[in-house]
C-alpha positions as CSV (number, residue, x, y, z in Angstrom):
1,L,2.1,-5.0,-15.0
2,L,0.9,-1.7,-16.2
3,G,1.7,-0.2,-19.6
4,V,1.2,2.6,-21.5
5,T,1.5,3.6,-25.3
6,V,1.5,7.5,-26.4
7,P,1.3,8.4,-30.1
8,V,3.8,11.3,-30.8
9,G,4.2,12.1,-34.6
10,P,5.2,9.2,-36.8
11,G,6.0,7.3,-33.6
12,L,4.8,5.7,-30.3
13,I,6.3,6.4,-26.7
14,R,5.9,3.3,-24.3
15,A,6.3,2.8,-20.8
16,S,5.5,-0.1,-18.2
17,Y,5.9,-1.0,-14.8
18,S,5.5,-4.6,-13.3
19,T,6.6,-5.9,-9.9
20,V,6.6,-9.5,-8.8
21,K,6.5,-10.5,-5.0
22,F,8.3,-13.9,-3.5
23,K,7.0,-15.2,-0.4
24,N,9.4,-17.6,0.9
25,G,7.6,-19.0,4.0
26,A,10.5,-20.3,5.4
27,P,11.0,-19.3,9.3
28,L,13.8,-16.9,10.2
29,S,16.8,-18.0,11.6
30,V,18.1,-16.5,15.2
31,A,20.3,-14.3,13.9
32,E,18.1,-12.9,10.9
33,A,15.3,-12.6,13.6
34,L,17.3,-10.4,15.9
35,F,19.0,-8.6,13.2
36,G,16.0,-7.9,11.0
37,G,16.8,-10.2,8.4
38,N,14.0,-11.1,5.7
39,R,13.6,-13.9,3.5
40,D,10.7,-12.7,1.3
41,A,11.9,-10.3,-1.7
42,S,10.2,-8.6,-4.4
43,A,11.4,-6.9,-8.0
44,N,10.0,-4.1,-9.9
45,K,10.9,-3.0,-13.2
46,L,10.4,0.4,-14.9
47,A,10.6,0.3,-18.9
48,I,10.4,3.5,-21.4
49,G,11.0,3.1,-25.0
50,Y,10.4,5.2,-28.4
51,V,9.3,3.3,-31.5
52,H,9.8,5.1,-35.0
53,N,7.8,4.1,-38.0
54,L,10.2,4.7,-40.8
55,S,7.1,3.2,-43.2
56,K,4.2,1.0,-43.0
57,R,6.5,-2.2,-42.4
58,T,9.8,-0.7,-41.2
59,A,10.5,0.6,-37.9
60,L,13.4,1.9,-35.7
61,Y,13.0,1.2,-31.9
62,A,14.9,2.0,-28.6
63,T,14.1,1.0,-25.0
64,V,15.8,1.1,-21.7
65,A,14.6,-0.9,-18.6
66,R,15.7,-1.0,-15.1
67,I,15.1,-3.7,-12.8
68,R,15.4,-3.3,-8.6
69,I,15.3,-6.1,-6.1
70,K,13.9,-5.2,-2.8
71,D,13.2,-6.7,1.0
72,G,15.7,-9.7,0.2
73,Q,18.1,-11.0,-1.3
74,N,19.0,-11.3,-5.1
75,N,16.7,-14.5,-4.7
76,P,16.6,-16.7,-8.1
77,G,13.0,-17.1,-7.1
78,V,12.2,-13.6,-8.0
79,M,13.6,-13.1,-11.5
80,G,16.1,-16.1,-11.8
81,A,19.2,-13.9,-11.3
82,T,22.9,-15.9,-10.3
83,T,25.9,-15.2,-10.6
84,G,27.1,-18.4,-12.5
85,G,30.1,-18.0,-14.3
86,T,31.7,-15.0,-12.1
87,P,34.9,-15.0,-10.3
88,A,35.0,-16.8,-6.9
89,Y,34.4,-13.7,-4.5
90,L,31.3,-12.8,-6.6
91,D,30.1,-16.5,-5.7
92,A,31.1,-15.6,-1.9
93,A,29.4,-12.2,-1.9
94,K,25.9,-14.1,-3.2
95,N,25.7,-16.4,-0.2
96,L,26.1,-13.2,2.0
97,G,23.0,-11.8,0.3
98,W,25.6,-9.2,-1.3
99,A,24.7,-10.0,-5.0
100,P,23.7,-7.0,-7.2
101,R,20.2,-5.9,-6.7
102,T,19.5,-3.8,-9.8
103,A,20.3,-4.2,-13.1
104,T,19.7,-1.9,-16.5
105,G,19.3,-3.3,-19.8
106,Y,19.0,-1.4,-23.5
107,D,17.2,-2.6,-26.1
108,I,18.1,-1.0,-29.8
109,G,17.2,-2.0,-33.1
110,I,15.4,-2.2,-36.5
111,R,12.1,-4.0,-37.2
112,H,11.1,-4.9,-40.6
113,A,7.8,-6.7,-41.3
114,F,7.8,-9.1,-44.6
């Protein structure tokens, strides 16, 4: 995890980058070995946000973050992503390694300290 906070006027720009690697250690099947399969995976996340201080106790904030899974399937061991509660065709795709490999999240709000 690497992060930085830069003061800008009455607010702060914040950015962070994190990575995690999952080493399965399980042997590859013959098909995986022949066609370049990989049971290991990694996930990288980049986030950037801004906090605008309205007063000493109140601030507005907004953040956007993107996570990407590489080098393998969408493995629950990496970030716990599952397709639970989805249509059957998406569950079938997950079992073939075609689960979504990226996700983007947004966080917007107001903070007040009492």
